[in-house]
C-alpha positions in Angstrom: 0.0 0.0 0.0 1.5 3.4 -1.1 1.5 5.9 1.8 1.2 9.5 0.8 2.4 12.4 2.9 0.4 15.6 2.4 2.1 18.9 2.6 0.3 21.9 4.1 -0.9 23.3 0.8 -3.1 20.3 0.1 -5.0 20.9 3.4 -5.2 24.6 2.9 -6.6 24.3 -0.6 -9.5 22.3 0.8 -10.7 25.5 2.3 -9.5 28.1 -0.2 -12.6 29.6 -1.9 -10.4 31.7 -4.1 -9.0 28.6 -5.8 -12.1 26.4 -6.7 -10.2 24.1 -9.0 -7.5 23.4 -6.5 -10.1 23.2 -3.8 -11.9 20.4 -5.7 -8.7 18.5 -6.4 -7.4 18.8 -2.8 -10.7 17.7 -1.4 -10.8 14.6 -3.7 -7.2 13.7 -2.9 -7.7 14.0 0.8 -11.0 12.1 0.9 -9.6 9.2 -1.2 -6.4 8.9 0.7 -8.1 9.2 4.1 -10.7 6.6 3.2 -8.1 4.2 2.0 -5.9 4.7 5.1 -3.0 6.0 3.0 -2.8 9.6 4.1 0.0 10.8 6.4 0.6 14.2 8.1 3.0 15.7 10.6 2.7 18.0 13.5 4.4 20.7 11.4 1.7 20.4 8.7 -1.0 20.7 11.4 0.6 23.8 12.8 1.1 25.4 9.4 -2.5 24.6 8.4 -3.9 26.4 11.4 -1.7 29.4 11.0 -2.3 29.8 7.3 -6.0 29.1 7.3 -6.7 31.6 10.1 -4.4 34.3 8.9 -3.1 34.2 5.4 -6.0 33.1 3.2 -8.0 35.9 1.7 -11.1 34.2 3.0 -9.7 33.1 6.4 -11.3 30.5 8.5 -12.7 31.3 11.9 -10.4 29.8 14.6 -13.2 27.4 15.7 -13.6 26.2 12.1 -9.9 25.7 11.7 -9.8 24.0 15.0 -12.5 21.6 13.9 -10.6 20.8 10.8 -7.5 20.2 12.9 -9.4 17.7 15.1 -10.4 15.8 11.9 -6.9 15.8 10.5 -5.4 14.7 13.8 -7.3 11.4 13.5 -5.0 10.4 10.6 -1.5 9.0 11.2 0.7 11.8 12.3 4.5 12.0 12.3 5.6 13.9 15.4 8.5 16.3 14.7 11.0 15.1 17.3 14.5 16.3 17.9 15.8 13.4 15.8 13.5 14.5 12.9 14.8 18.1 13.2 18.4 17.0 13.2 17.9 14.8 10.2 16.1 17.7 8.4 19.1 19.9 9.2 21.4 17.4 7.5 19.1 17.2 4.5 19.0 21.0 4.3 22.8 21.1 4.4 23.2 18.6 1.6 20.0 19.1 -0.5 19.9 22.7 -1.6 16.4 23.1 -0.1 15.0 25.3 2.6 15.1 24.0 6.2 11.3 24.0 6.4 11.0 22.0 3.2 13.6 19.6 4.5 11.6 19.2 7.7 8.5 18.2 5.6 10.6 15.7 3.5 12.2 14.3 6.6 8.8 13.8 8.3 7.6 12.0 5.1 10.7 9.8 5.2 10.3 9.1 9.0 6.6 8.2 8.5 7.4 5.7 5.8 5.7 7.6 3.0 6.4 6.6 -0.6 5.1 9.8 -2.1 4.9 13.4 -0.8 2.2 15.6 -2.4 3.4 19.2 -2.4 2.9 22.2 -4.7 6.0 23.8 -3.2 8.7 21.2 -4.0 10.2 20.1 -7.3 7.9 17.7 -9.0 9.5 14.3 -9.7 12.5 14.9 -7.4 13.3 12.0 -5.1 14.7 12.2 -1.6 15.6 8.7 -0.4 12.5 6.6 -0.8 10.1 9.5 -1.2 9.0 10.8 -4.6 7.7 14.4 -4.7 4.5 14.9 -6.7 2.7 18.1 -7.4 -1.0 17.0 -7.4 -2.0 20.4 -8.8 -0.1 20.2 -12.1 -2.6 20.4 -14.9 -5.5 21.5 -12.7 -8.3 22.7 -15.0 -9.6 26.1 -13.9 -13.1 24.8 -14.7 -12.8 21.9 -12.3 -15.4 22.1 -9.6 -16.2 20.5 -6.3 -18.9 18.4 -8.1 -16.0 16.6 -9.8 -16.1 18.1 -13.3 -12.6 17.9 -14.7 
């Protein structure tokens, strides 16, 4: 079974009313992976989701709404960002020409045993150890809707 680590942007797009096509794609991805038991998140992703969704979206979520989403996300398998994960991310940052925060996401995916990391922010098709980076929003049709029209 392929495990898929979801970067923060996938979760944020599920609530972004300014990006309906990405919202539809993110929602389908999340629902499918969660139902199949293949989704994986980290404590960093949960923290970033709350901060972005309550403060940086043009149509921000109320803290209570973002908190309810966090409770649902926390039911999934979560990689805890421990000191060992941080140290490994620092080593990856030093050798991989990527930002520390991206390295921390990648290291959490590796630590959680993910095969694929869905992220819009990282280089599509790049591999870090056993994790393949995929941008699930490549080729998103602006006419795509939540009803599933693609």
